[in-house]
DONUBA-9133 format. One record per residue: residue number from 0; residue in one letter; x, y, z of N, C-alpha, C in turn. Coordinates in steps of 0.02 Angstrom, whole numbers, plus 50000, padded with zeros to 5 digits. Each point is the difference from the previous one (the first is absolute). Layout:
residues N
num / residuo / n_east / n_north / n_up / ca_east / ca_north / ca_up / c_east / c_north / c_up
NUM / a / X / Y / Z / X / Y / Z / X / Y / Z
...
end
This chain:
residues 256
num / residuo / n_east / n_north / n_up / ca_east / ca_north / ca_up / c_east / c_north / c_up
0 / x / 50045 / 49939 / 50004 / 49957 / 50067 / 49997 / 50041 / 50054 / 49999
1 / x / 49987 / 50047 / 49955 / 50046 / 50059 / 49987 / 49966 / 50053 / 50050
2 / x / 50050 / 50021 / 50045 / 49976 / 50047 / 50052 / 49996 / 50077 / 49970
3 / x / 50047 / 50011 / 49955 / 49995 / 50063 / 49965 / 49941 / 50012 / 49960
4 / x / 49973 / 49957 / 49970 / 49939 / 50011 / 49963 / 49946 / 50014 / 50039
5 / x / 49995 / 49959 / 50057 / 49940 / 50013 / 50045 / 50017 / 50044 / 50065
6 / x / 50041 / 50051 / 49984 / 50019 / 50037 / 50062 / 49939 / 50032 / 50026
7 / x / 49956 / 50029 / 49966 / 49950 / 50043 / 50024 / 49954 / 49953 / 50046
8 / x / 49990 / 49938 / 49977 / 49965 / 49955 / 50029 / 50021 / 49981 / 50074
9 / x / 50066 / 49978 / 50001 / 50033 / 49984 / 50064 / 50000 / 50063 / 50041
10 / x / 50006 / 50056 / 49980 / 50002 / 50060 / 50040 / 49930 / 50003 / 50046
11 / x / 49952 / 49997 / 49953 / 49924 / 49999 / 50038 / 49987 / 49944 / 50047
12 / x / 50029 / 49939 / 49976 / 49987 / 49951 / 50057 / 50046 / 50013 / 50056
13 / x / 50059 / 50027 / 49997 / 50043 / 50007 / 50061 / 49962 / 50050 / 50042
14 / x / 49974 / 50063 / 49968 / 49962 / 50047 / 50037 / 49944 / 49975 / 50033
15 / x / 49958 / 49955 / 49975 / 49947 / 49977 / 50032 / 50017 / 49954 / 50058
16 / x / 50052 / 49964 / 50000 / 50022 / 49963 / 50053 / 50021 / 50036 / 50056
17 / x / 50042 / 50052 / 49985 / 50028 / 50048 / 50059 / 49932 / 50027 / 50028
18 / x / 49952 / 50032 / 49961 / 49939 / 50028 / 50034 / 49971 / 49949 / 50044
19 / x / 49987 / 49936 / 49976 / 49962 / 49952 / 50042 / 50040 / 49979 / 50057
20 / x / 50065 / 49996 / 50001 / 50042 / 49988 / 50057 / 50001 / 50055 / 50052
21 / x / 49992 / 50068 / 49976 / 49994 / 50051 / 50047 / 49930 / 49993 / 50039
22 / x / 49950 / 49992 / 49968 / 49935 / 49992 / 50036 / 50001 / 49942 / 50048
23 / x / 50028 / 49947 / 49981 / 50003 / 49940 / 50041 / 50036 / 50018 / 50069
24 / x / 50057 / 50027 / 49994 / 50040 / 50021 / 50053 / 49968 / 50056 / 50043
25 / x / 49958 / 50045 / 49970 / 49964 / 50047 / 50038 / 49951 / 49971 / 50040
26 / x / 49965 / 49951 / 49980 / 49935 / 49961 / 50034 / 50031 / 49969 / 50053
27 / x / 50059 / 49965 / 49998 / 50031 / 49959 / 50052 / 50017 / 50046 / 50052
28 / x / 50031 / 50056 / 49990 / 50028 / 50048 / 50049 / 49931 / 50023 / 50036
29 / x / 49949 / 50024 / 49965 / 49939 / 50031 / 50044 / 49969 / 49947 / 50040
30 / x / 50002 / 49936 / 49981 / 49966 / 49950 / 50041 / 50047 / 49983 / 50061
31 / x / 50062 / 50004 / 50006 / 50032 / 49985 / 50055 / 50019 / 50065 / 50045
32 / x / 49975 / 50064 / 49979 / 50013 / 50062 / 50045 / 49952 / 49988 / 50060
33 / x / 50024 / 50022 / 50058 / 49961 / 49991 / 50070 / 49946 / 50059 / 49993
34 / x / 49940 / 49985 / 50019 / 49950 / 50054 / 49999 / 49993 / 50031 / 50066
35 / x / 49977 / 50069 / 50006 / 49993 / 50032 / 50053 / 49936 / 49994 / 50026
36 / x / 49997 / 49991 / 50072 / 49934 / 49988 / 50036 / 49963 / 50065 / 50004
37 / x / 49932 / 50002 / 49986 / 49966 / 50061 / 49992 / 49982 / 50021 / 50083
38 / x / 49997 / 50059 / 50020 / 49986 / 50026 / 50059 / 49926 / 50027 / 50003
39 / x / 49957 / 49979 / 50051 / 49929 / 50013 / 49992 / 49988 / 50037 / 50064
40 / x / 49970 / 50062 / 49991 / 49985 / 50045 / 50056 / 49927 / 50001 / 50011
41 / x / 49964 / 49996 / 50060 / 49933 / 49992 / 50009 / 49978 / 50070 / 50038
42 / x / 49951 / 50028 / 49987 / 49970 / 50062 / 50032 / 49955 / 49981 / 50052
43 / x / 50006 / 50023 / 50072 / 49962 / 49969 / 50055 / 49970 / 50067 / 50031
44 / x / 49937 / 50009 / 50012 / 49975 / 50060 / 50036 / 50008 / 49998 / 50075
45 / x / 50013 / 50054 / 50024 / 50024 / 50007 / 50078 / 49930 / 49982 / 50040
46 / x / 50002 / 49989 / 50070 / 49934 / 49986 / 50029 / 49962 / 50062 / 50012
47 / x / 49928 / 49993 / 50014 / 49963 / 50059 / 50006 / 50009 / 50045 / 50056
48 / x / 50020 / 49972 / 50053 / 50015 / 50043 / 50060 / 50057 / 50047 / 49992
49 / x / 50051 / 49971 / 49966 / 50059 / 50044 / 49985 / 49981 / 50058 / 49960
50 / x / 49954 / 49982 / 49950 / 49972 / 50049 / 49958 / 49963 / 50061 / 50029
51 / x / 49961 / 49972 / 50060 / 49955 / 50057 / 50030 / 50051 / 50040 / 50051
52 / x / 50049 / 49970 / 50030 / 50045 / 50036 / 50044 / 50036 / 50049 / 49956
53 / x / 50027 / 49986 / 49941 / 50027 / 50056 / 49962 / 49956 / 50053 / 49983
54 / x / 49938 / 49986 / 49990 / 49951 / 50053 / 49981 / 49990 / 50045 / 50054
55 / x / 49983 / 49972 / 50061 / 49989 / 50041 / 50061 / 50052 / 50038 / 50031
56 / x / 50054 / 49973 / 49990 / 50066 / 50032 / 50017 / 50012 / 50069 / 49964
57 / x / 49983 / 50011 / 49935 / 50013 / 50058 / 49963 / 49951 / 50051 / 50018
58 / x / 50010 / 50058 / 50040 / 49946 / 50045 / 50010 / 49985 / 50047 / 49937
59 / x / 49936 / 50019 / 49998 / 49981 / 50042 / 49944 / 50035 / 50063 / 49994
60 / x / 50017 / 50019 / 49943 / 50030 / 50069 / 49995 / 49951 / 50061 / 50007
61 / x / 50017 / 50045 / 50043 / 49947 / 50056 / 50016 / 50000 / 50048 / 49940
62 / x / 49948 / 50028 / 49986 / 49987 / 50041 / 49946 / 50019 / 50073 / 50022
63 / x / 50032 / 50040 / 49952 / 50025 / 50064 / 50018 / 49954 / 50047 / 49973
64 / x / 49983 / 50043 / 50039 / 49953 / 50061 / 49979 / 50045 / 50059 / 49976
65 / x / 49986 / 50020 / 49948 / 50031 / 50061 / 49971 / 49959 / 50064 / 50014
66 / x / 50022 / 50046 / 50031 / 49955 / 50062 / 50018 / 49999 / 50040 / 49923
67 / x / 49944 / 50021 / 50002 / 49983 / 50050 / 49945 / 50024 / 50075 / 50006
68 / x / 50038 / 50035 / 49961 / 50037 / 50062 / 50020 / 49957 / 50055 / 49944
69 / x / 49975 / 50046 / 50027 / 49972 / 50050 / 49957 / 50060 / 50041 / 49974
70 / x / 50006 / 49999 / 49937 / 50058 / 50046 / 49976 / 49966 / 50064 / 49976
71 / x / 50028 / 50056 / 50026 / 49970 / 50075 / 49982 / 50034 / 50018 / 49933
72 / x / 49956 / 50036 / 49954 / 50035 / 50022 / 49946 / 50047 / 50052 / 50016
73 / x / 50053 / 49995 / 49953 / 50055 / 50047 / 50015 / 49990 / 50064 / 49962
74 / x / 50000 / 50056 / 50039 / 49983 / 50059 / 49956 / 50059 / 50019 / 49946
75 / x / 49979 / 50028 / 49942 / 50049 / 50013 / 49948 / 50028 / 50067 / 50026
76 / x / 50067 / 49999 / 49999 / 50035 / 50060 / 50017 / 50033 / 50022 / 49935
77 / x / 49990 / 50070 / 49989 / 50034 / 50027 / 49941 / 50071 / 50021 / 50017
78 / x / 50038 / 49970 / 49955 / 50070 / 50022 / 50014 / 50021 / 50061 / 49959
79 / x / 50020 / 50055 / 50031 / 50012 / 50062 / 49974 / 50061 / 49997 / 49951
80 / x / 49995 / 50029 / 49939 / 50052 / 50000 / 49956 / 50053 / 50052 / 50024
81 / x / 50066 / 49986 / 49984 / 50059 / 50040 / 50023 / 49987 / 50064 / 49955
82 / x / 50023 / 50054 / 50030 / 49998 / 50064 / 49967 / 50059 / 49998 / 49936
83 / x / 49980 / 50026 / 49937 / 50048 / 50004 / 49943 / 50059 / 50034 / 50020
84 / x / 50062 / 49967 / 49973 / 50062 / 50036 / 50016 / 50010 / 50062 / 49970
85 / x / 50023 / 50056 / 50025 / 50006 / 50062 / 49971 / 50055 / 49993 / 49938
86 / x / 49977 / 50044 / 49946 / 50044 / 50000 / 49939 / 50072 / 50031 / 50020
87 / x / 50051 / 49977 / 49981 / 50065 / 50025 / 50016 / 50006 / 50078 / 49972
88 / x / 50023 / 50042 / 50036 / 50009 / 50069 / 49981 / 50058 / 50001 / 49939
89 / x / 49984 / 50039 / 49956 / 50056 / 50005 / 49946 / 50069 / 50030 / 50028
90 / x / 50054 / 49971 / 49969 / 50060 / 50024 / 50020 / 50016 / 50076 / 49977
91 / x / 50028 / 50036 / 50036 / 50007 / 50068 / 49981 / 50066 / 50003 / 49937
92 / x / 49988 / 50029 / 49957 / 50042 / 50015 / 49944 / 50054 / 50039 / 50025
93 / x / 50070 / 49972 / 49994 / 50051 / 50040 / 50030 / 50011 / 50061 / 49955
94 / x / 50024 / 50052 / 50023 / 50007 / 50066 / 49972 / 50064 / 49988 / 49962
95 / x / 49997 / 50022 / 49932 / 50065 / 49999 / 49959 / 50057 / 50040 / 50033
96 / x / 50060 / 49966 / 50002 / 50054 / 50027 / 50025 / 50028 / 50062 / 49955
97 / x / 50004 / 50058 / 50016 / 50020 / 50049 / 49956 / 50076 / 49993 / 49987
98 / x / 50017 / 50012 / 49932 / 50072 / 49990 / 49974 / 50045 / 50038 / 50037
99 / x / 50065 / 49975 / 50005 / 50051 / 50037 / 50039 / 50019 / 50058 / 49953
100 / x / 49998 / 50056 / 50038 / 50024 / 50058 / 49961 / 50076 / 49998 / 49967
101 / x / 50003 / 50025 / 49940 / 50059 / 49991 / 49966 / 50053 / 50050 / 50026
102 / x / 50065 / 49977 / 50006 / 50038 / 50059 / 50033 / 50018 / 50059 / 49941
103 / x / 50001 / 50045 / 50026 / 50006 / 50067 / 49955 / 50071 / 49990 / 49956
104 / x / 49979 / 50014 / 49944 / 50068 / 50004 / 49957 / 50047 / 50059 / 50019
105 / x / 50072 / 49980 / 49993 / 50045 / 50046 / 50017 / 49993 / 50058 / 49951
106 / x / 50007 / 50066 / 50016 / 50006 / 50051 / 49960 / 50058 / 50005 / 49958
107 / x / 49995 / 50008 / 49938 / 50058 / 50005 / 49955 / 50048 / 50041 / 50020
108 / x / 50066 / 49983 / 49995 / 50059 / 50041 / 50020 / 50010 / 50049 / 49947
109 / x / 50005 / 50065 / 50014 / 50007 / 50056 / 49959 / 50076 / 50016 / 50000
110 / x / 50026 / 49988 / 49935 / 50078 / 50013 / 49992 / 50005 / 50057 / 49945
111 / x / 50051 / 50026 / 50003 / 50015 / 50060 / 49951 / 50032 / 49972 / 49937
112 / x / 49998 / 50034 / 49950 / 50030 / 49982 / 49940 / 50079 / 49988 / 50010
113 / x / 50031 / 50033 / 50031 / 50071 / 49985 / 50019 / 50016 / 49937 / 50034
114 / x / 49956 / 49980 / 50043 / 50012 / 49934 / 50041 / 49972 / 49943 / 49942
115 / x / 49953 / 50014 / 49964 / 49986 / 49941 / 49954 / 50055 / 49989 / 49947
116 / x / 50037 / 50056 / 49970 / 50048 / 49984 / 49960 / 50064 / 49974 / 50030
117 / x / 50006 / 50015 / 50062 / 50053 / 49973 / 50038 / 50000 / 49927 / 50014
118 / x / 49932 / 49971 / 50018 / 49984 / 49941 / 50008 / 49994 / 49958 / 49939
119 / x / 49980 / 50035 / 49945 / 49991 / 49964 / 49927 / 50041 / 50034 / 49951
120 / x / 50069 / 49993 / 50002 / 50052 / 50042 / 49952 / 49978 / 49984 / 49931
121 / x / 50007 / 50046 / 49958 / 49986 / 49991 / 49924 / 50057 / 49964 / 49971
122 / x / 49985 / 49953 / 49951 / 50056 / 49961 / 49969 / 50044 / 50046 / 49956
123 / x / 50060 / 49993 / 49990 / 50032 / 50050 / 49955 / 49973 / 49982 / 49925
124 / x / 49983 / 50051 / 49970 / 49982 / 49992 / 49928 / 50058 / 49972 / 49957
125 / x / 49984 / 49946 / 49965 / 50051 / 49978 / 49952 / 49972 / 50000 / 49933
126 / x / 50044 / 50019 / 49954 / 49972 / 49994 / 49930 / 49988 / 49938 / 49979
127 / x / 49948 / 49986 / 49969 / 49977 / 49940 / 49975 / 50032 / 49988 / 49937
128 / x / 50023 / 49950 / 49984 / 50034 / 49982 / 49932 / 49940 / 49966 / 49953
129 / x / 49993 / 50038 / 49955 / 49937 / 49975 / 49954 / 50022 / 49934 / 49966
130 / x / 49953 / 49953 / 50012 / 50016 / 49934 / 49963 / 49983 / 50009 / 49934
131 / x / 50046 / 49961 / 49959 / 49989 / 50006 / 49933 / 49943 / 49958 / 49974
132 / x / 49945 / 50037 / 49956 / 49955 / 49953 / 49987 / 50002 / 49960 / 49932
133 / x / 49985 / 49937 / 49997 / 50004 / 49971 / 49935 / 49967 / 50037 / 49939
134 / x / 50044 / 49997 / 49948 / 49963 / 50037 / 49941 / 49949 / 49962 / 49967
135 / x / 49946 / 50045 / 49990 / 49934 / 49971 / 49980 / 50015 / 50002 / 49922
136 / x / 49987 / 49945 / 49973 / 49997 / 49989 / 49928 / 49933 / 50008 / 49970
137 / x / 49992 / 50047 / 49967 / 49932 / 50025 / 49968 / 49985 / 49948 / 49948
138 / x / 49949 / 49972 / 49993 / 49992 / 49956 / 49936 / 49997 / 50038 / 49936
139 / x / 50038 / 49984 / 49960 / 50010 / 50023 / 49931 / 49946 / 49982 / 49952
140 / x / 49959 / 50052 / 49979 / 49944 / 49983 / 49952 / 50023 / 50028 / 49940
141 / x / 50000 / 49946 / 49951 / 50020 / 50015 / 49929 / 49941 / 50018 / 49958
142 / x / 49998 / 50068 / 49974 / 49953 / 50014 / 49953 / 50021 / 49996 / 49927
143 / x / 49951 / 49995 / 49952 / 50017 / 49996 / 49933 / 50035 / 50066 / 49986
144 / x / 50061 / 50000 / 49970 / 50028 / 50064 / 49978 / 49979 / 50013 / 49925
145 / x / 49981 / 50067 / 50003 / 49983 / 50026 / 49932 / 50061 / 50002 / 49954
146 / x / 49987 / 49977 / 49936 / 50061 / 49996 / 49948 / 49980 / 50062 / 49955
147 / x / 50038 / 50053 / 50002 / 49988 / 50053 / 49962 / 50020 / 49983 / 49927
148 / x / 49967 / 50021 / 49951 / 50019 / 49986 / 49930 / 50067 / 50044 / 49982
149 / x / 50036 / 49966 / 49961 / 50061 / 50030 / 49973 / 49978 / 50047 / 49942
150 / x / 50021 / 50060 / 50002 / 49987 / 50043 / 49945 / 50059 / 50029 / 49968
151 / x / 50002 / 50008 / 49932 / 50055 / 50033 / 49962 / 49978 / 50065 / 49974
152 / x / 50045 / 50037 / 49972 / 49975 / 50064 / 49979 / 49966 / 49999 / 49941
153 / x / 50003 / 49946 / 49959 / 49960 / 49994 / 49942 / 49930 / 49968 / 50014
154 / x / 49994 / 49968 / 50052 / 49933 / 49968 / 50020 / 49955 / 50051 / 50031
155 / x / 49943 / 49988 / 49994 / 49942 / 50030 / 50028 / 50004 / 49997 / 50079
156 / x / 50016 / 50049 / 50029 / 50004 / 50003 / 50074 / 49933 / 49992 / 50034
157 / x / 49993 / 49946 / 50046 / 49942 / 49993 / 50033 / 49985 / 50055 / 50055
158 / x / 49938 / 50012 / 50009 / 49997 / 50062 / 50059 / 50030 / 49977 / 50066
159 / x / 50025 / 50051 / 50028 / 50033 / 49998 / 50068 / 49945 / 49987 / 50044
160 / x / 50022 / 49968 / 50065 / 49948 / 49981 / 50048 / 50013 / 50049 / 50056
161 / x / 49946 / 50028 / 50019 / 50008 / 50051 / 50062 / 50017 / 49958 / 50061
162 / x / 50019 / 50040 / 50053 / 50013 / 49968 / 50063 / 49935 / 49972 / 50031
163 / x / 49938 / 50029 / 49991 / 49941 / 49978 / 50022 / 49989 / 49932 / 49968
164 / x / 50018 / 49990 / 49937 / 49984 / 49936 / 49965 / 50046 / 49948 / 50023
165 / x / 50065 / 50018 / 50011 / 50045 / 49954 / 50022 / 49980 / 49974 / 50064
166 / x / 49976 / 50040 / 50049 / 49984 / 49982 / 50065 / 49940 / 49952 / 49994
167 / x / 49952 / 50012 / 49952 / 49940 / 49958 / 49991 / 50027 / 49936 / 49971
168 / x / 50046 / 49994 / 49957 / 50027 / 49933 / 49972 / 50024 / 49969 / 50058
169 / x / 50044 / 50027 / 50048 / 50028 / 49962 / 50048 / 49954 / 49970 / 50052
170 / x / 49936 / 50031 / 50006 / 49947 / 49964 / 50037 / 49971 / 49942 / 49956
171 / x / 49999 / 50018 / 49943 / 49970 / 49945 / 49949 / 50046 / 49941 / 49995
172 / x / 50059 / 50015 / 50006 / 50052 / 49939 / 49993 / 50000 / 49957 / 50069
173 / x / 49992 / 50032 / 50056 / 49991 / 49960 / 50058 / 49940 / 49967 / 50005
174 / x / 49939 / 50026 / 49975 / 49941 / 49962 / 49988 / 50005 / 49934 / 49949
175 / x / 50034 / 50016 / 49949 / 50027 / 49944 / 49954 / 50039 / 49947 / 50021
176 / x / 50047 / 50018 / 50050 / 50041 / 49944 / 50030 / 49961 / 49959 / 50043
177 / x / 49953 / 50031 / 50049 / 49954 / 49962 / 50040 / 49961 / 49952 / 49957
178 / x / 49968 / 50018 / 49948 / 49955 / 49959 / 49963 / 50046 / 49948 / 49969
179 / x / 50052 / 50009 / 49977 / 50038 / 49942 / 49969 / 50030 / 49956 / 50055
180 / x / 50016 / 50022 / 50062 / 50026 / 49963 / 50052 / 49945 / 49954 / 50024
181 / x / 49938 / 50018 / 50006 / 49945 / 49964 / 50023 / 49980 / 49938 / 49955
182 / x / 50024 / 50018 / 49930 / 49988 / 49933 / 49948 / 50057 / 49962 / 49999
183 / x / 50052 / 50015 / 50037 / 50062 / 49955 / 49986 / 50005 / 49950 / 50050
184 / x / 50004 / 49936 / 49978 / 50012 / 49943 / 50036 / 50068 / 49971 / 49994
185 / x / 50039 / 50019 / 50062 / 50079 / 49976 / 49997 / 49999 / 49924 / 49991
186 / x / 50044 / 49978 / 49977 / 50007 / 49915 / 49995 / 50019 / 49974 / 50067
187 / x / 49967 / 49961 / 50036 / 50026 / 49981 / 50064 / 50062 / 49964 / 49998
188 / x / 50008 / 49958 / 49950 / 50066 / 49966 / 50001 / 50060 / 50036 / 49993
189 / x / 49989 / 50075 / 49986 / 50067 / 50039 / 49992 / 50000 / 50045 / 50062
190 / x / 49974 / 49979 / 50055 / 50004 / 50039 / 50060 / 50072 / 50004 / 50021
191 / x / 50023 / 50061 / 50020 / 50068 / 50001 / 50022 / 50056 / 50009 / 49948
192 / x / 49974 / 49997 / 49943 / 50054 / 50008 / 49937 / 49998 / 50073 / 49974
193 / x / 50062 / 50027 / 49999 / 50002 / 50075 / 49981 / 49996 / 50005 / 49922
194 / x / 49943 / 50028 / 49977 / 49991 / 50009 / 49927 / 49967 / 50062 / 49994
195 / x / 50023 / 50033 / 49937 / 49971 / 50067 / 49984 / 49987 / 50004 / 49936
196 / x / 49943 / 50023 / 49972 / 49986 / 50012 / 49933 / 49971 / 50069 / 49990
197 / x / 50017 / 50029 / 49942 / 49984 / 50064 / 49976 / 49944 / 49995 / 49946
198 / x / 49950 / 50044 / 50007 / 49948 / 49996 / 49951 / 49982 / 50068 / 49978
199 / x / 49994 / 50008 / 49935 / 49976 / 50058 / 49970 / 49937 / 49991 / 49958
200 / x / 49951 / 50043 / 50013 / 49936 / 49995 / 49975 / 49970 / 50067 / 49985
201 / x / 49949 / 50000 / 49965 / 49965 / 50058 / 49975 / 49931 / 50003 / 50022
202 / x / 49974 / 50071 / 50023 / 49926 / 50005 / 50023 / 49974 / 50052 / 49957
203 / x / 49940 / 49975 / 49973 / 49960 / 50051 / 49955 / 49976 / 50051 / 50034
204 / x / 49964 / 50056 / 49972 / 49965 / 50050 / 50036 / 49945 / 49965 / 50037
205 / x / 49969 / 49960 / 49973 / 49936 / 49959 / 50046 / 50026 / 49958 / 50050
206 / x / 50071 / 49986 / 50008 / 50029 / 49954 / 50058 / 50010 / 49934 / 49972
207 / x / 49993 / 49977 / 49940 / 50015 / 49937 / 49976 / 50071 / 49984 / 50006
208 / x / 50024 / 49944 / 50028 / 50076 / 49981 / 50001 / 50007 / 49960 / 49936
209 / x / 50051 / 50015 / 49967 / 50023 / 49970 / 49943 / 50070 / 49998 / 49986
210 / x / 50024 / 49958 / 49954 / 50072 / 49994 / 49976 / 50043 / 49987 / 50065
211 / x / 49986 / 49952 / 50042 / 50039 / 49977 / 50055 / 50053 / 49963 / 49975
212 / x / 50065 / 50017 / 50026 / 50062 / 49962 / 49983 / 50051 / 50008 / 50051
213 / x / 50040 / 49937 / 50004 / 50053 / 50004 / 50047 / 50062 / 50035 / 49977
214 / x / 50031 / 50041 / 50040 / 50061 / 50038 / 49983 / 50037 / 50026 / 50057
215 / x / 50045 / 49951 / 50028 / 50015 / 49930 / 49974 / 49948 / 49956 / 50045
216 / x / 50006 / 49934 / 49987 / 49966 / 49951 / 50050 / 50047 / 49969 / 50047
217 / x / 49968 / 49961 / 50047 / 50032 / 49978 / 50056 / 50046 / 49932 / 49983
218 / x / 49994 / 49976 / 49940 / 50035 / 49942 / 49988 / 49959 / 49929 / 50019
219 / x / 49947 / 50010 / 50041 / 49959 / 49945 / 50028 / 49939 / 50001 / 49962
220 / x / 49982 / 49951 / 49961 / 49936 / 50001 / 49964 / 49941 / 49997 / 50045
221 / x / 49997 / 49967 / 50047 / 49936 / 50001 / 50046 / 49996 / 50065 / 50032
222 / x / 50055 / 50031 / 50017 / 49991 / 50070 / 50031 / 49975 / 50052 / 49957
223 / x / 50034 / 49999 / 49929 / 49974 / 50043 / 49951 / 49934 / 49996 / 49978
224 / x / 49975 / 49938 / 49992 / 49927 / 49986 / 49984 / 49954 / 50022 / 50055
225 / x / 50019 / 49993 / 50059 / 49957 / 50023 / 50055 / 49983 / 50076 / 49998
226 / x / 50056 / 50034 / 49987 / 50001 / 50078 / 49984 / 49949 / 50014 / 49946
227 / x / 50007 / 49976 / 49939 / 49964 / 50011 / 49939 / 49932 / 49982 / 50011
228 / x / 49987 / 49941 / 50043 / 49927 / 49986 / 50010 / 49964 / 50056 / 50038
229 / x / 50038 / 50031 / 50055 / 49968 / 50058 / 50036 / 49978 / 50054 / 49956
230 / x / 50042 / 50009 / 49948 / 49973 / 50065 / 49956 / 49945 / 49976 / 49963
231 / x / 49993 / 49932 / 49970 / 49939 / 49981 / 49968 / 49937 / 50005 / 50041
232 / x / 50010 / 49982 / 50065 / 49940 / 50006 / 50046 / 49982 / 50066 / 50024
233 / x / 50057 / 50049 / 49999 / 49976 / 50069 / 50025 / 49962 / 50031 / 49941
234 / x / 50031 / 49989 / 49937 / 49964 / 50027 / 49939 / 49990 / 50080 / 49999
235 / x / 49967 / 50026 / 50041 / 49988 / 50071 / 50005 / 50014 / 50032 / 50064
236 / x / 50026 / 50065 / 50004 / 50011 / 50036 / 50059 / 49961 / 50065 / 50004
237 / x / 49959 / 50002 / 49957 / 49955 / 50063 / 49994 / 50037 / 50055 / 49961
238 / x / 49960 / 50049 / 49981 / 50025 / 50047 / 49958 / 50058 / 50047 / 50028
239 / x / 50047 / 50019 / 49957 / 50061 / 50032 / 50022 / 49970 / 50075 / 50024
240 / x / 50033 / 50038 / 50045 / 49981 / 50064 / 50018 / 50014 / 50056 / 49952
241 / x / 50049 / 49982 / 49949 / 50019 / 50047 / 49949 / 49959 / 49987 / 49937
242 / x / 49965 / 49948 / 49996 / 49961 / 49991 / 49938 / 50047 / 49978 / 49945
243 / x / 50058 / 49984 / 50012 / 50040 / 49981 / 49957 / 50034 / 49918 / 50007
244 / x / 50019 / 49976 / 49949 / 50036 / 49928 / 50010 / 50072 / 50010 / 50032
245 / x / 50021 / 49952 / 50039 / 50060 / 50008 / 50033 / 50040 / 49934 / 49995
246 / x / 50066 / 50000 / 50010 / 50037 / 49939 / 50010 / 50036 / 49996 / 50069
247 / x / 49991 / 49946 / 50025 / 50021 / 49989 / 50073 / 50052 / 49947 / 50005
248 / x / 50057 / 50001 / 50050 / 50037 / 49947 / 50011 / 49992 / 49972 / 50078
249 / x / 49992 / 49939 / 50010 / 49989 / 49980 / 50069 / 50045 / 49936 / 50009
250 / x / 50021 / 50000 / 50065 / 50045 / 49940 / 50021 / 49968 / 49954 / 50051
251 / x / 50004 / 49941 / 49992 / 49974 / 49943 / 50036 / 50054 / 49957 / 50040
252 / x / 49997 / 49997 / 50072 / 50048 / 49964 / 50029 / 49971 / 49936 / 50030
253 / x / 50033 / 49941 / 50001 / 49977 / 49947 / 50032 / 50009 / 50003 / 50083
254 / x / 50057 / 50027 / 50011 / 50021 / 50016 / 50079 / 49994 / 50069 / 50008
255 / x / 49964 / 50015 / 50056 / 49991 / 50074 / 50015 / 50061 / 50026 / 50042
end
């Protein structure tokens, strides 16, 4: 018989045997245990004589009489309220303390002129050396120079200009220079370069500028072209004060 195959069966058989053996042993132990004898108590009434003696021996308790007391009503007494406390009197305002009087200023001491000059002697007058002033360089304003026509004994002489006409032409030349300078754009790439160009041009009686030519030029094409462009933009300077056409010469410098 293979035990391993029927292991659950054998396990159940062994458990049942163990349980039955335990019940058997418990029954035998309970049967042979000594039993305790029960104690029986019996209640017995005492004799009637003893009961009467006990009842007659106890004297009855006397009843206590409680006297009734008439309580008079207590009269209601009005409790007077305390008088109100008096309001505190206002504190007196302290009188302002008068400022302390200033001490009188001392009277100025009167001294004579002799005492004053004695205490404060005059410094010796010394000749002040005049400091040399730096020379002021006035800006040079170049105006167009009037080119007088060359005359020969055989040619027809032009009418001579009066002093008043020459003065008017000088003002006209200054105005003409300002107009051309306003139209002149110096080449920025030539800044700091020393260049000079001479220009000869004609002005008609109505002020039209014509026949502009370099005489001589600066040798720099960019500089010379900027000068000629200024004349083209200026175009006219207004009628001449003499009512005649004139020829002018004007210098242009790159560095002032």
